[in-house]
N, C-alpha and C positions, 0 to 999 in steps of 0.2 A: 212390206209385210203382207204380200198377197198370198192367197191360198192358206191362210191361217183361220180356216172356218170351223175348226173343232178344238176342244180343249187339248187333245193329244197333240195336234199339229202345233198349237201355240207352245205347249210344253217342250216339244222337240226343238222348235226354233229357239226358245229361250236358253235351253241347255247348250245347244251348239253355237249359236250366234252371240249370245250375251255372256254366258258363263265360260264357254270354251272348255267344257269338261265332258267326261263320258257318263253314260248311264250308271256305270258301276260307281263312279265317284259320287254321283248324286245319291245313289242308293246307300252308300256308306254314310254320307252326311246326314241323311234323314232316318236311318235305321231300318231300311227295307232291302229287299233283294233286287238285283238287277232285272230279274224277270218281271217283278211287279212294276218297276219303272217302265220297262218295255211295254207292258200291257197298258199302262196309262198313256204312253206316247202313241200307241196304235189304236187308242180309243176302244180297246176290248175290255177295259175295266174302268168303271167310273171312279174319279178321284174323290176321296172322302175328306171331310173337314180336317181331320188330324194331319193328313198329308199336306193339304193346302196350307195349314198353319205352320208346319215345319218348313215348307218352301218360303213362306213369308218371313219367318224368323231367321232362317239361315242365309237366304239369298235375296231378301227384299223383293220377292216376287209378289206382284199384285194379284191376289186371289180373284178379284172381280174380272181382271183382264183374262186370266186363264179360263174362267167359267164362261164368260159371254163376249170376250174381246173388247170390252169397253174400258177406257182409261189407258194409262201408261202401263207398260209391262213391268217396270221396276219402280218400287216405292223408294222414296228418299231414305238415305241412311241417317243414323243418329247425328253424325257430324254435319250432314247437309241440312238437317232440321235446325241444329244449333246455329249454323251459319245464317240461315234464313231468319231465325229469331233475332240474332245479333244485328243483322241488316235492318230488320223491322224496328228494333230499338233505336238505331241511329236515325232512321227516318222520323220516328215519333219525336225524338229529341229535337231534330231540325224543325219539325212542325210546331212544337211548343216555343222554340226560339223565335220562329217567324211570327207567331201570334203575339208575342210580347214585344216585338220590335217593328214599329210601323214603317220605318224606312226600308227595312229588309223585306217586309210584305210588299211594299210598292215596287221594289226592284224585281222581285220574283214575278209579280203580276205583269210588269212591263216586259220582262223577258219572255213570258208565256205568250203575250200578244205579238211580240216581235218574231217569235218562232213560227207563228201562224202566217204572218205577213211577209217576212223577209228572213229566210234562213241564213243567208250570207251575212246579213246585218247582225244577226244573233252571234254568229261565229266571230265577227269582228269585235263585238262587245266582250265576248268571252276572252279573246286574245288580249284585249286591252286590260281587262281585270287581272289576268295572269301576269302581265308586265308590271302593273302597279304593285302587285303582291311580291314580286321578286326584287323590287328596288330597296 
């Protein structure tokens, strides 16, 4: 993503590379003219908050990235957020389970130490555990 040193260049890149749509399609989606989108892309018109908000809502475009190039261009979708929260809940549940089971805690701590000292040994232990579970 070199040469994306202005908001207009970042917008142009996002529309062409990420969205794979035309200026007219963007304009239609956000309720503006193609000429306005072109002006934004050419940096001849400053993007306003309303436009940036529409891009965020419709295309998950990160306004911070457009304005100053910081962060990721695309924000996570609702389903990606839900998947992350679901994964977090699973990890939290495992953590609570581990805290209430001393043997499980010891096994996990030992596996962490083995991962640092002998990765191949850890893989052998993993394979052994899988075999025991399939019997």
